[in-house]
N, C-alpha and C positions, 0 to 999 in steps of 0.2 A: 590075276587081273584085278586091279584095286576096285573097291566099290563105286567110286568116281567114274572109272573108266566102264564098268559095268552099266553105270545110269547114263552115260554119255551115248553107249552104243544101243541102248534102249529108244533113248529120245531119238536118235536117229532113225531107227526101224520105224518109230511112230511116224516123222515127217515123211518117210518113203513110202508108208501106206496111208498117209492122208487123202482123203477124198478130193478129188478134182476133176474138172471138166474143162479142158482147154480146147479152144478152136482154131485151127489152123487154116486161113483161106488162101490156097494156091490157085484159086479163078481169076481170071484177068479182069475182073471186075469185083466192084464191090458188093456185099451181101448183107441182108439184114436178117437178123436171127428173131423169130418168134417162139417162144418157149410155153409151154403147156405143164402145169404142175397139178399132181394128184397128192402129193405129199410133200413137206419141207418147202424150201425156198431155191431161188435160183434169178439171176439176172433176166431180164425181159427186154425187148427191141433194141437189141444190141447190133450196132452198125459195125461190119468189119472189113477195112478196105480190103484191096488186093494186095496180095503178099503179106497181109498182117494176121497177127493172132490175138486173142482175147480169154480170158479167163472168165467162166461164167459165174464164179461165186457162189457154186452150191453147197448148200447145208449137207452135212453129213448123211442124212436120212433123205435126199431129194430122190423123188420118183417123178419122172416125167419124160418129156418129148422137145426136141428142138426142130423148127420147120424152118427151111430157109427160102427166103424172098429174094428175088433178084428185080433190078428196074425199079426200086422202090421210091416212090415220092415222099420224104419224110414220115415213111412208116405208115401211111394211112391208104396208099393204093400201090401195088406192085404189078410188074409184067406178069410173072411169075410168084407162087407163093403168096404170101401176106396173112392178113389177119382173119382171113375167112374158110370155112370148110366147105364151100358149095361146090366144088369142083371145077370152076371155070379158071382158075389159076393153079395149075399144076405144082407141086412140091414135092422135093425129098425130105425124109423124115428120120430122124435117129431118136430111138427109145431108149431110156435109162432107168434102172431100177436100183437105187443103192439104200433102199428101205427095207426089203422083205429079207434080205440075209445080212445081218450086221458085218461090217468088213469085207462084204462083196459086192461086186455090182453084176447085174445081169443086163445086156445090151443088144439091140438089133438095127438093122435098116430096113425101114418100111417104104415100100413102093406103092403100097394101096390108094395114097392120094396123088400119084403120078411120079413124075420124075422132072428136075430141073438142073441140079448139079451132081456130079458125083460125090461119093463120101466114103471114107474109111474110118473104123472104130478100131483103135488100138490100145494097148495098155502098157504100162512101163515093163510089165512082166511079159517078155517076148513068148512064152510060152502058151499065153492064152491067144485063144482064136481071134485074129485080126480080119475083121470082114470088110469087103470094099465093093463099091459098084459104080461103075463106069459105062454110060450107053452112048456110044457114039453116033450110032445109026439104026435105022430100021424100024423106029416107033411105029407100032400100029396104027395109032391115032396121034400124028403131031400136034404139038401145042404151040403155044406162043413162045417166041424167042429162043427156039430149039428144044424146047420140052417135050415131054409125053404125057398124055393124058391118062389118067388111072386105067389100071387092067379091068376095073370093074365096069368100063362103059365102051360100049362098041363104036362110039361116034361123039364128037365135040359136044353136039346138040344133047345128047343122053347125060354127058357128064354135068352140064350145065342144068340139068332139067330134074336133078334130084336122085340121080344114081347114088350121090354120097351124100347120107343124111348129114344136115348140118352139125349135128352133135357129137359126129365121129363116126367109125364103123365104115362099112360099106361091103359091095359084092353081095352075093347070094345070102339073104338073110343073115347079114353081117358076119360070115362064117366061110362059105365056100367060094372058090375061084368065079372070077368073071371071066368075060369073053375074051380077053386079051392076057389073062394070067399065064399060059403058056409060053409068049414071049418073054415075059419077065423074068419067071424061074428058069428060063433056059438062057438067058443071057446074064443074069445076077442070081447064080444059085443059092449064094447065101444072105438072100434079102427076101423079106415078105411080097410076096405077088397077091396074096389073098389072106383074109384075116386068121385062119385056120391051117395056115401054110406050115406049121410048127408040129401037125399031126394031130392036133386037138379034132375031136368030133369024127375021126377015123378018115379025114381027108388025106389024099395024097396029090403030089408028092409031100413028106413030111422031110423036107430039107433041114440042113443045119443052118437054121436062121436065128437061132439066139443062144447065147452064151453066157455063163456065169464064171467070173474070174475073181480071184482072191486078193488082185491089186486094183486098187481104187484110182489110181493115178491113170486117167483116161484123156485121150486125144482124139477128138474128131478132125478129121482132115477133110476138106472141101475141095474139090476137082484133084484127086490125088493122080487121076488118070492110068488107073489099074482097076482089076476085077479079082475077086478070090474065087477060088474054086475048091473047097474044103469039105 
C-alpha cells in the first residue's frame, strides 16, 4: 500500500469516528430542543420539524443533555418540556458525555423529569447498545398532551410543588426511587427511572441504563416507536 493510500485510509477512519450528534424527528409534530452543557459547546434552542433532522454541532468534548419540548411558542413556553425544570411540563431527556473518555461517548435516556416523546440513542457502530423508550399508555400520573409526569411525583400537584428541584436532580435525596419509578423501569428498563438507577449508592434495580461506546457518531431518534430490553 502506498503512503498516500495509508494516509487516505487514516483520514477516512478519523472522519468515521468524528464526534457528531444528529437528531432525527420521527414524531408527527415539530419539537424544540433545549440543550444543557456541563463542558464544551452545542447548538441550543433548535426547532426540528416533523420528519426532519438536525446536526447539533457539538464540540469534540461536549458533556450535556438534550431536553425535548412540544407545543412550543417561539421557544419561550411549551405544552411539554421547555426551558424550565419545575416539573410542571414533563420532558424526555437524553444525556451524553463525550468529555470523560476521549474518543468515546457515554449516553443514557433519563425519565427523571417525565416523558413526552419516545427516544432512541444509537451509534454508527451497531455493536454498541442502542437504548430506546416508548410509552404508549399506562402513565401513573398523566401530563399534558399525552405526556407522563416524573416518577418522582405522586401527583401533578406534587410535581409542580417542588418535588423536582429547579437546578436538577429529583426523587428521594436526588438519589433513590420515587413513588412511580417501578412503572418507568418496568416499561423502559434501559432508561433512568430515578437518579441512582445505575446502581450507585446500592439502589436496585441496577439496570443497564448507561453505555460507553467507542464510536462517537451518535443519532438521537425521537418517536422511534420501539423500546429496548437489554
